[in-house]
C-alpha positions as CSV (number, residue, x, y, z in Angstrom):
1,M,0.0,0.0,0.0
2,I,1.2,3.5,-0.8
3,Q,3.0,5.2,2.1
4,V,3.8,8.9,2.9
5,G,6.7,9.9,0.8
6,D,6.1,7.3,-2.0
7,K,5.8,8.5,-5.5
8,I,2.6,8.1,-7.5
9,P,3.1,5.3,-10.1
10,A,3.3,6.0,-13.8
11,V,-0.2,4.5,-14.6
12,G,-2.7,5.7,-17.1
13,I,-5.9,7.3,-15.9
14,S,-8.4,9.8,-17.2
15,A,-8.5,13.2,-15.6
16,I,-11.8,15.2,-15.8
17,S,-11.4,18.9,-15.0
18,G,-13.4,21.9,-16.3
19,G,-15.7,19.7,-18.4
20,E,-12.8,18.2,-20.3
21,T,-11.5,14.6,-20.3
22,Q,-7.9,13.7,-21.0
23,A,-5.8,10.6,-20.8
24,V,-2.9,11.2,-18.6
25,S,-0.2,9.4,-16.6
26,A,-0.9,9.7,-12.9
27,D,2.8,10.5,-12.1
28,A,2.8,13.3,-14.7
29,L,-0.5,14.8,-13.4
30,F,0.8,15.0,-9.8
31,A,4.4,16.0,-10.6
32,G,5.6,19.0,-8.7
33,K,2.2,19.6,-7.1
34,K,0.8,19.5,-3.6
35,V,-2.3,17.3,-4.0
36,V,-5.0,16.2,-1.7
37,L,-6.1,12.8,-3.1
38,F,-9.0,10.9,-1.8
39,A,-10.6,7.8,-3.3
40,V,-14.2,6.6,-3.2
41,P,-15.7,3.2,-4.0
42,G,-18.1,4.5,-6.6
43,A,-19.6,7.7,-8.0
44,F,-23.4,8.1,-7.4
45,T,-23.4,5.6,-4.5
46,P,-25.4,6.9,-1.5
47,T,-22.5,7.2,1.0
48,C,-20.0,8.6,-1.5
49,S,-22.6,11.2,-2.7
50,A,-23.8,12.1,0.8
51,S,-20.7,11.8,2.9
52,H,-17.4,11.4,1.1
53,L,-17.4,14.1,-1.7
54,P,-19.5,16.9,-0.2
55,G,-17.0,17.9,2.5
56,F,-14.3,18.4,-0.1
57,V,-16.7,20.4,-2.3
58,V,-17.7,22.7,0.6
59,N,-14.2,23.1,1.9
60,A,-12.4,23.3,-1.4
61,D,-11.5,27.0,-1.1
62,A,-10.1,26.6,2.4
63,I,-8.1,23.5,1.3
64,L,-6.7,25.3,-1.7
65,A,-5.9,28.4,0.4
66,K,-3.5,26.2,2.4
67,G,-1.2,25.9,-0.6
68,V,-2.7,22.8,-2.2
69,D,-2.5,22.9,-6.0
70,M,-5.2,20.2,-6.6
71,I,-7.9,18.3,-4.9
72,A,-8.4,15.0,-6.7
73,C,-11.0,12.3,-6.3
74,L,-10.2,8.8,-7.6
75,S,-12.8,6.1,-8.4
76,V,-12.9,3.0,-10.5
77,N,-15.7,4.5,-12.6
78,D,-15.2,5.5,-16.2
79,A,-14.7,9.1,-17.3
80,F,-18.3,9.7,-18.4
81,V,-19.6,8.7,-15.0
82,M,-17.1,10.8,-13.1
83,Q,-17.9,13.8,-15.3
84,A,-21.7,13.4,-14.6
85,W,-21.1,13.0,-10.9
86,S,-18.9,16.1,-10.8
87,D,-21.7,18.0,-12.5
88,A,-24.4,16.6,-10.3
89,Q,-22.4,17.4,-7.1
90,N,-21.2,20.9,-8.2
91,A,-17.6,19.6,-7.8
92,Q,-15.9,21.8,-10.4
93,Q,-13.0,22.5,-8.0
94,I,-12.3,18.8,-7.6
95,T,-10.3,17.0,-10.3
96,M,-12.1,13.8,-10.9
97,L,-9.9,10.8,-11.8
98,A,-11.4,7.9,-13.7
99,D,-9.6,4.6,-13.0
100,G,-12.0,2.4,-15.0
101,G,-9.6,-0.6,-15.1
102,A,-8.5,-0.1,-11.5
103,D,-4.9,0.1,-12.7
104,L,-3.9,3.0,-10.4
105,T,-6.0,1.6,-7.6
106,K,-4.0,-1.7,-7.8
107,A,-0.7,0.1,-8.2
108,L,-1.4,2.0,-5.0
109,G,-2.3,-1.2,-3.2
110,L,-5.9,0.0,-2.5
111,E,-7.9,-2.8,-4.1
112,M,-9.9,-5.1,-2.0
């Protein structure tokens, strides 16, 4: 499992930000940035929609004001689902990361 100080692996994911989707390597996306990364089991699930994501949406400005460059949410959903969830949750300040094949999730040691 990933530990403090470990580097993010060079694994392909889709990043959804500002209504755009792009294929990117996770290590390149995070390079040189201070990132708050959290993961959820699935977009649109009751607990993730009611408890996991909203706190980051509500507190995004305060988190970013502390010198954080990006707040990112990782899920094993595809890019289209992550974009729809972002829109439904008014989460435009959160970079949604689609890990549809769970490649990054596995590389981080977070699969169950």
